[in-house]
C-alpha positions, 0 to 999 in steps of 0.5 A, a space after each residue: 474480482 473476488 474479494 473478502 470483506 471483513 467488517 468493522 475490523 479494529 487496528 489490532 485485528 488488522 495487525 493480527 491478520 498481517 502478523 499471520 501473513 508475515 509469519 507464514 511468509 517467514 517460514 520460508 528462507 530469505 527476506 520477505 518484502 511488503 509494500 505499505 501505504 501512507 496517510 493517517 490510517 496505517 500508522 496506528 496499525 504499524 504501531 501495533 505491528 512493531 510490538 509483535 513477535 515478528 522476525 523484522 530483521 528479515 522483512 523489507 518494507 517499501 512505501 507504495 508511494 511517497 511525496 518527493 520531500 526529505 525524509 525528515 519532512 512531515 509529509 514523508 511517508 518513508 520517514 514516518 514508516 522508518 520511525 515506527 518499524 526500523 527500531 523493530 528491526 525492519 529494513 525500510 526501502 525509500 522509493 527512487 525512480 530507478 528502484 526495482 521492486 521485488 515480489 511482495 508477500 503482501 501489498 497493502 493499499 489505501 484508496 482516496 475518495 477519487 479512487 486513487 491508489 498509491 499516488 496513481 491519481 485519475 489524472 495520471 491514467 495508470 495502466 495495468 501494463 505499465 512497463 515501468 515499476 516506479 513513476 514520478 507523477 504530479 497529482 492534479 489537483 494537488 492535494 492542499 495538505 501535501 502539494 508535492 510531486 510523488 513517486 509511486 509504484 505502478 499497477 504491475 509492481 503493486 499486483 506482483 504480490 501473494 496477497 493484496 489488502 485494503 483498509 477502507 474507512 467510511 461509507 463513501 469509500 466503501 461504495 466506491 470500492 464495491 463499484 470498482 469490484 463490480 466493474 462499474 467505473 474505470 478509476 485507478 482502483 478499478 484498473 488495479 482490481 481488474 488486473 490483480 490475480 492474488 487474493 484480495 482482502 478489504 478491512 472496513 
């Protein structure tokens, strides 16, 4: 799988890249949908983006996954995303088991040290031909900082996009990601990369 790797990118540079993608997508009529990750890495970038000259009123933002907790809970991805991007005008879409995700202009993913993407952990055995767009899942082992069941977009929903991007911090994750690109393991990130047809960009 070809992938453009952009080394040592700052949060502002990543925000620049995303802004350019959104601006191009917004040149067409209608709403533009993006899916974004939780975790600590994205939120400084969301804060950068919130202040950019983007027509957020036409952007819908879907979490790629979320913990099954109330939005006001500190572990809620959608609650934190809403706090940053809804004041800018974006429409924030909480995940539900019956959700029907759209085609995404941009799918932004992170990756865990075990190769999971969204909440598709290795124990959940995610499939590239999953018939469902959203699944309720229980990671095993449960991360101690967030011991909750999850809702997650599946591989088919995540790769239904015009562009896929990762932000990868740390040498160990970078090595695991490059091994996935090379087909050297079968972890969830490798399954996704083996199925995606959109261009992939990875910021380190």
